[in-house]
C-alpha positions as CSV (number, residue, x, y, z in Angstrom):
1,M,3.6,9.2,10.3
2,L,6.8,7.1,10.2
3,L,8.7,9.5,12.4
4,H,5.8,9.4,14.9
5,A,5.8,5.6,14.8
6,R,9.6,5.5,15.4
7,R,9.3,7.9,18.4
8,K,6.6,5.7,19.9
9,G,8.7,2.6,19.5
10,V,6.6,1.0,16.7
11,E,8.6,-1.3,14.5
12,W,8.2,-0.7,10.8
13,E,9.9,-1.6,7.6
14,E,9.9,-0.4,4.0
15,V,10.2,-3.2,1.4
16,D,10.5,-3.5,-2.4
17,D,8.6,-6.9,-2.6
18,L,5.2,-6.6,-0.9
19,K,4.1,-10.1,-1.5
20,A,7.3,-11.5,0.1
21,V,6.4,-10.0,3.5
22,A,2.6,-9.8,3.3
23,A,2.1,-12.9,5.5
24,D,3.9,-11.0,8.4
25,V,2.1,-7.7,8.1
26,D,-0.1,-6.3,10.8
27,V,-0.7,-2.9,9.1
28,L,-0.3,-2.2,5.4
29,Y,-0.3,1.5,4.5
30,Q,-0.6,2.2,0.8
31,T,-0.4,5.5,-1.0
32,R,-0.7,6.3,-4.7
33,I,2.2,7.1,-6.9
34,Q,1.8,10.9,-7.3
35,K,2.2,11.7,-11.0
36,E,2.4,15.4,-10.2
37,R,5.6,14.8,-8.4
38,F,7.3,13.4,-11.4
39,L,6.9,16.5,-13.6
40,D,9.3,16.0,-16.6
41,R,10.1,12.4,-15.6
42,L,7.0,10.6,-16.9
43,E,9.1,7.5,-17.8
44,D,9.9,7.2,-14.1
45,Y,6.3,7.6,-13.2
46,A,5.3,4.9,-15.7
47,A,7.9,2.5,-14.2
48,A,6.8,3.1,-10.6
49,R,3.0,3.0,-11.3
50,G,1.5,-0.3,-10.7
51,K,4.4,-1.7,-8.8
52,Y,2.5,-2.2,-5.6
53,I,-1.1,-3.3,-6.1
54,I,-3.5,-4.4,-3.4
55,D,-5.6,-7.0,-5.1
56,G,-7.4,-10.2,-4.1
57,E,-4.2,-12.3,-4.4
58,L,-2.4,-10.0,-1.9
59,M,-5.4,-10.0,0.5
60,K,-5.3,-13.8,0.6
61,I,-1.7,-13.6,1.8
62,L,-2.3,-11.0,4.5
63,P,-3.3,-12.4,7.9
64,Q,-7.0,-11.9,8.7
65,K,-6.1,-9.5,11.5
66,S,-4.2,-7.2,9.2
67,V,-5.4,-3.7,8.6
68,V,-5.1,-2.0,5.2
69,M,-5.0,1.8,5.1
70,H,-5.0,4.2,2.2
71,P,-5.3,8.0,2.5
72,L,-7.1,8.4,-0.8
73,P,-7.4,9.5,-3.6
74,R,-6.5,6.3,-5.3
75,V,-5.5,5.6,-8.9
76,D,-5.1,1.9,-9.5
77,E,-3.1,0.7,-6.5
78,V,-6.3,-0.7,-4.8
79,R,-8.6,-2.8,-6.9
80,V,-12.1,-1.4,-6.9
81,L,-13.8,-4.7,-5.9
82,L,-11.8,-4.8,-2.7
83,L,-13.3,-1.5,-1.5
84,T,-16.6,-3.1,-0.8
85,G,-15.4,-6.4,0.6
86,F,-12.9,-5.6,3.3
87,P,-13.8,-3.4,6.3
88,S,-10.3,-1.9,6.7
89,L,-10.5,-0.5,3.1
90,R,-13.7,1.4,3.6
């Protein structure tokens, strides 16, 4: 997806602090931390899990025109209550 975006001239950026850039986001693409990719490094999984959470606080920072995308399945990176309240999360 990122390679395709780059080829089409779409500007994108990966960041470590989501809330710091949320006010400037047009599209937020969120995936889950895949535990199965950590195998014998469960402490790394535990450290990464929960770092980026889409919750009501973040949604208030995002511009109204922003679109939030998630490929599913989700673990806990998108709060359940948001799934029914925001069209881009359905």
